[in-house]
DSSP file (Angstrom, degrees, kcal/mol; ACC not computed):
  #  RESIDUE AA STRUCTURE BP1 BP2  ACC     N-H-->O    O-->H-N    N-H-->O    O-->H-N    TCO  KAPPA ALPHA  PHI   PSI    X-CA   Y-CA   Z-CA
    1    1 A M              0   0    0      0, 0.0     2,-0.1     0, 0.0     0, 0.0   0.000 360.0 360.0 360.0 132.4   71.3  201.8  -95.9
    2    2 A D     >  -     0   0    0      1,-0.1     4,-1.7     4,-0.0     3,-0.3  -0.447 360.0-119.7 -78.0 155.1   73.4  203.9  -98.4
    3    3 A T  H  > S+     0   0    0      1,-0.2     4,-2.6     2,-0.2     5,-0.2   0.850 111.4  61.6 -63.1 -37.5   76.2  206.2  -97.2
    4    4 A T  H  > S+     0   0    0      1,-0.2     4,-2.0     2,-0.2    -1,-0.2   0.866 104.3  46.7 -57.9 -42.4   74.3  209.2  -98.7
    5    5 A Y  H  > S+     0   0    0     -3,-0.3     4,-2.5     2,-0.2    -1,-0.2   0.882 110.4  52.7 -72.3 -40.3   71.4  208.7  -96.6
    6    6 A L  H  X S+     0   0    0     -4,-1.7     4,-2.5     2,-0.2    -2,-0.2   0.935 111.2  46.2 -59.2 -49.0   73.5  208.2  -93.5
    7    7 A V  H  X S+     0   0    0     -4,-2.6     4,-2.5     1,-0.2     5,-0.2   0.928 112.9  50.1 -60.9 -47.1   75.3  211.5  -94.1
    8    8 A G  H  X S+     0   0    0     -4,-2.0     4,-2.0    -5,-0.2    -1,-0.2   0.900 111.5  48.1 -60.0 -40.4   72.1  213.3  -94.8
    9    9 A L  H  X S+     0   0    0     -4,-2.5     4,-2.5     2,-0.2    -2,-0.2   0.939 111.7  50.4 -67.5 -46.0   70.5  211.9  -91.6
   10   10 A L  H  X S+     0   0    0     -4,-2.5     4,-2.5     1,-0.2     5,-0.2   0.856 109.9  50.8 -57.5 -39.0   73.6  212.9  -89.5
   11   11 A F  H  X S+     0   0    0     -4,-2.5     4,-2.5    -5,-0.2    -1,-0.2   0.927 110.0  48.9 -69.9 -39.1   73.4  216.5  -91.0
   12   12 A L  H  X S+     0   0    0     -4,-2.0     4,-2.2     2,-0.2    -2,-0.2   0.903 112.8  49.1 -67.3 -39.3   69.7  216.9  -90.1
   13   13 A I  H  X S+     0   0    0     -4,-2.5     4,-2.0     2,-0.2    -2,-0.2   0.936 113.2  45.7 -63.4 -44.8   70.4  215.7  -86.6
   14   14 A T  H  X S+     0   0    0     -4,-2.5     4,-2.2     1,-0.2     5,-0.2   0.911 113.0  48.1 -64.8 -44.0   73.2  217.9  -86.1
   15   15 A L  H  X S+     0   0    0     -4,-2.5     4,-1.9    -5,-0.2    -1,-0.2   0.854 111.1  52.3 -68.7 -31.1   71.5  220.9  -87.5
   16   16 A S  H  X S+     0   0    0     -4,-2.2     4,-2.1     2,-0.2    -1,-0.2   0.863 110.5  48.9 -69.2 -34.9   68.4  220.2  -85.3
   17   17 A A  H  X S+     0   0    0     -4,-2.0     4,-1.9     2,-0.2    -2,-0.2   0.892 111.3  47.8 -66.9 -42.1   70.6  220.0  -82.2
   18   18 A V  H  X S+     0   0    0     -4,-2.2     4,-2.8     2,-0.2     5,-0.2   0.914 114.1  48.1 -72.4 -39.3   72.4  223.3  -82.9
   19   19 A L  H  X S+     0   0    0     -4,-1.9     4,-2.5     1,-0.2     5,-0.2   0.924 111.6  47.7 -65.6 -41.2   69.1  225.0  -83.6
   20   20 A I  H  X S+     0   0    0     -4,-2.1     4,-1.8     1,-0.2    -1,-0.2   0.869 112.8  51.1 -72.5 -30.8   67.5  223.7  -80.5
   21   21 A F  H  X S+     0   0    0     -4,-1.9     4,-2.3     2,-0.2    -2,-0.2   0.904 110.7  49.3 -61.4 -46.1   70.7  224.8  -78.5
   22   22 A A  H  X S+     0   0    0     -4,-2.8     4,-3.1     2,-0.2     5,-0.2   0.942 110.3  49.2 -65.8 -44.4   70.5  228.3  -80.0
   23   23 A V  H  X S+     0   0    0     -4,-2.5     4,-2.2     1,-0.2     5,-0.2   0.912 113.5  46.4 -61.5 -41.4   66.8  228.7  -79.1
   24   24 A V  H  X S+     0   0    0     -4,-1.8     4,-2.0    -5,-0.2    -1,-0.2   0.912 113.6  48.5 -68.5 -40.1   67.3  227.6  -75.5
   25   25 A S  H  X S+     0   0    0     -4,-2.3     4,-2.6     2,-0.2    -2,-0.2   0.926 109.5  51.7 -68.7 -42.0   70.3  229.8  -75.1
   26   26 A K  H  X S+     0   0    0     -4,-3.1     4,-2.6     1,-0.2     5,-0.3   0.928 110.7  49.1 -57.2 -43.5   68.6  232.8  -76.5
   27   27 A G  H  X S+     0   0    0     -4,-2.2     4,-2.4    -5,-0.2     5,-0.2   0.928 112.2  48.1 -67.2 -40.5   65.6  232.3  -74.1
   28   28 A R  H  X S+     0   0    0     -4,-2.0     4,-2.3    -5,-0.2    -1,-0.2   0.934 112.5  49.7 -60.4 -47.1   68.0  232.0  -71.1
   29   29 A T  H  X S+     0   0    0     -4,-2.6     4,-2.2     2,-0.2    -2,-0.2   0.911 111.8  46.5 -58.2 -48.4   69.8  235.1  -72.2
   30   30 A E  H  X S+     0   0    0     -4,-2.6     4,-1.6     2,-0.2    -1,-0.2   0.877 111.8  51.8 -65.6 -41.4   66.7  237.2  -72.6
   31   31 A K  H  X S+     0   0    0     -4,-2.4     4,-0.8    -5,-0.3    -1,-0.2   0.923 111.2  46.6 -65.4 -38.6   65.4  236.0  -69.3
   32   32 A R  H >< S+     0   0    0     -4,-2.3     3,-0.9    -5,-0.2     6,-0.2   0.905 107.1  58.0 -69.0 -35.7   68.6  236.9  -67.5
   33   33 A M  H 3< S+     0   0    0     -4,-2.2    -1,-0.2     1,-0.2    -2,-0.2   0.879 107.8  48.5 -59.6 -37.8   68.7  240.4  -69.3
   34   34 A K  H 3< S+     0   0    0     -4,-1.6     2,-0.7    -5,-0.1    -1,-0.2   0.649  91.2  94.8 -77.1 -14.5   65.2  241.1  -67.8
   35   35 A D    X<  -     0   0    0     -3,-0.9     3,-0.9    -4,-0.8    -1,-0.0  -0.711  54.6-169.2 -81.9 109.7   66.3  240.0  -64.3
   36   36 A D  T 3  S+     0   0    0     -2,-0.7    -1,-0.2     1,-0.2    -4,-0.0   0.733  86.0  56.7 -71.0 -22.2   67.3  243.0  -62.3
   37   37 A E  T 3  S+     0   0    0      2,-0.1    -1,-0.2    -3,-0.0     3,-0.1   0.508  80.0 110.2 -85.1  -7.8   68.8  240.7  -59.6
   38   38 A A  S <  S-     0   0    0     -3,-0.9     2,-0.1    -6,-0.2    -6,-0.0  -0.512  80.4-104.9 -71.0 138.1   71.1  238.8  -61.9
   39   39 A P        -     0   0    0      0, 0.0     2,-0.1     0, 0.0    -1,-0.1  -0.337  36.9-117.3 -64.6 144.0   74.8  239.6  -61.3
   40   40 A K        -     0   0    0      1,-0.1     2,-0.1     6,-0.1    -3,-0.0  -0.498  29.6-102.9 -84.3 152.6   76.3  241.9  -63.9
   41   41 A S    >   -     0   0    0     -2,-0.1     3,-1.7     1,-0.1     6,-0.1  -0.428  23.7-123.3 -74.0 148.2   79.2  240.7  -66.2
   42   42 A T  T 3  S+     0   0    0      1,-0.3    -1,-0.1    -2,-0.1     8,-0.1   0.643 113.7  58.0 -62.3 -20.0   82.6  242.0  -65.3
   43   43 A L  T 3  S+     0   0    0      3,-0.0    -1,-0.3     0, 0.0     2,-0.1   0.500  82.1 111.4 -92.7  -1.1   82.8  243.3  -68.8
   44   44 A A  S X  S-     0   0    0     -3,-1.7     3,-0.9     1,-0.1    -4,-0.0  -0.410  74.3-128.5 -68.4 150.7   79.6  245.5  -68.3
   45   45 A K  T 3  S+     0   0    0      1,-0.2    -1,-0.1    -2,-0.1    -3,-0.0   0.912 109.1  37.5 -63.2 -44.8   80.2  249.3  -68.3
   46   46 A D  T 3  S+     0   0    0      2,-0.0    -1,-0.2     3,-0.0    -6,-0.1   0.238  90.4 119.2 -94.2  14.5   78.3  249.7  -64.9
   47   47 A A  S <  S-     0   0    0     -3,-0.9    -5,-0.1    -6,-0.1    -6,-0.1  -0.482  75.2 -94.7 -79.6 155.7   79.5  246.4  -63.3
   48   48 A P        -     0   0    0      0, 0.0     2,-0.6     0, 0.0    -1,-0.1  -0.346  40.1-108.9 -65.5 147.0   81.4  246.7  -60.0
   49   49 A D        +     0   0    0      1,-0.2    -7,-0.0    -3,-0.1    -3,-0.0  -0.704  37.3 176.8 -81.8 119.5   85.2  246.7  -60.4
   50   50 A T        +     0   0    0     -2,-0.6     2,-0.2    -8,-0.1    -1,-0.2   0.393  43.1 112.6-102.4   0.1   86.6  243.3  -59.0
   51   51 A R              0   0    0      1,-0.1    -2,-0.0     0, 0.0     0, 0.0  -0.492 360.0 360.0 -76.1 143.7   90.2  244.0  -59.9
   52   52 A D              0   0    0     -2,-0.2    -1,-0.1     0, 0.0    -3,-0.0   0.443 360.0 360.0 -92.3 360.0   92.6  244.4  -56.8
């Protein structure tokens, strides 16, 4: 196996893994945004103040 093919294969595997991770993360984020019961981020404008 030539080094060029190995580098190309590693590139495609890495690119595929990143794309799958992005799609899964996007789905989870959208699902959480639709959930009214999910806790708000402390950075949100309408989040409860947790500072003492």
